[in-house]
C-alpha positions, 0 to 999 in steps of 0.5 A: 637321557632323552624322552619323547612326550607325544603319543598319537592315535593313528600310526604314521605308517598308515598315514604314509600308506594313505598319503602315497596312494595320492588319494589323500594329498592332505595327509602329507601335513598330518604325517609330518606333524605326527612324526614330529609329535612321536619323535620330538625328544626332550632332555631331563631339564626340559622334562622337569620344566614340562612337568612343573608347568603342567602342575604349577599352571593349574587353576583347578577348583577340583579334580578333572576340571574340563577346558575345551579349546578351539584351534580354528579360532584366531589367537591374538599375537600368535607369531610362532609355530611349534607344532603344538609340542609341550613347553614352547617359547614365543619367537615373534617377528615383532617382539613388541607384539608378544614377548618371548615367554615359556608357555604350554602349547594348548594355551595358544588356543582360545577357550570355548567352554569350561567346567560348569558352563552350560552353553557353548557356541559349538555343539562339538565342544559340549559333546567332548566336554560331556564325554570327558565327564563320562570317562572321569565317571568311569575311572572313579566309579569302576576303577577308583581313580579320581584323577583321570590324568594321574594327578590333580590337573585341568583336562584340556581338549583341543578341537578342530586341530590343524587343517584336514588333520587326520589324527588325535594325540596327547602331547604331555599336557593336553589332548588334540583332535583333528577333523579328519582328511575328509576322504578316508577319515572323519573327525576323531572326537566321534568315538569316546574310546579314542577320547579315553585312549588319549586321556589314558596316555596322561594317566600312563605318563603319570605312573609307569610312563612306558617309553614310547619305543619298541615293546614298552611303547607298544605297551603304552599304546595297548594300555591306552587301548584297554582303557578306551575299550572299557570306557566304550563298553561302559557307555554302551553297557556291554559285557565282554560277550556283547562288545565288538571289541573295535576301537575307532568304530566311527572313524573311517568314512567307509564302514564297509571296508573299514569297520574300525581302526583296531580290533582287540579280538582279532588284531589285523582285521579291523580294515582293509582298503588294499594290499598296501592299506590295511590293518597292520596290527599283529596279535601273536609274537610269531608275527611280531613286527621288528621295525626300526626306530624310524618306523612307528617308533619300532612298531608301537601301534603295530605290536600293541595288538599282542597285549591287546589280544591278551587282554581280550582273551582274559576278559572273555575267559572271565566273563562279565564286564571287562573292568571287573577283573581283567581291567583291575588286573591291568590297572594294578600291573600298571601301578605296580612299583616294578612297572617302569619306563623300560617294561617289556611284554613279558615283564608286564605279563608277569605283573598281571599274573601277580596281581591276578593272583593277589586280587582274585586267586590262583584260578584267575592267575592261571587264566591270565597266564594262559591269555599271555601264552596264547599270544606267544608270551611265557610267564 
């Protein structure tokens, strides 16, 4: 069985649409890399090697040990190109410069800030460092999760990735942030919900590990969005009625036409530039996008709007803070022993109803069932 390890924040379909307009020629390289991250497949032996390196190569003093790296600084003896995919081997033109050794991709980039340091040359490094700390605090305080990646590990974040790189991604071992193409999109580290989204992919991988294809892949994206929006609401001290439910609110440079990248309250409404460049998310099964595996891995970013809307509807119906009940229901469904890589929308919905009943009783279970029914999923 083959597996993919990479998860990206922006859909390759949007990047392609922007690139095709010829207004953003720098996006061509982002598109190539995004497709590589999402589609690079690994066999079981490679997956085992990946996990072993991730667990064994840690020098953590305690959970969520933060390490910030800068992709734009020169790396000594870097003689290879592997697209920052997990578990790499150096194949230099001159073997005497860098022996061929297995390593994790983020190790190619120099460290600019580590846990406990109070000074960094770049304010951005401190910014992301602080935001990861807030995310870890939210996970611990509100969800009783001590390991933000689902295991005792370093949290490696790479800033300034690529040239005009317009995406953020989790490659199975670290989170990477581009500075944006500079015409449509700005830096991907400006929104704490984007940072939380990418970290949450690590937590999902360590638990249900939804396969990044079709409905299970859309669940992977959606659950990461759920964690992301809860963190945003947490830092803004907003309840479910005060929040605008937008993800990536500071991503687009044109805030008037693009208030955000995704809307959980109204999927498909977050941005509109033209008939070919618009939010393609859907919020109901009657609009489900039956895309091929070669189109956004079967619509993992487009169709994630359906479970996103279900979460929004439940959170709104329950009131208060999203993490108090709706978030705990989603979390327990994710951690359920029956949640697995092939879980689809209906199966996950049933798990949320089950845990709603166990945690909060029959009335909340009814509201949970109704939230799914209202997006076209009968439990």
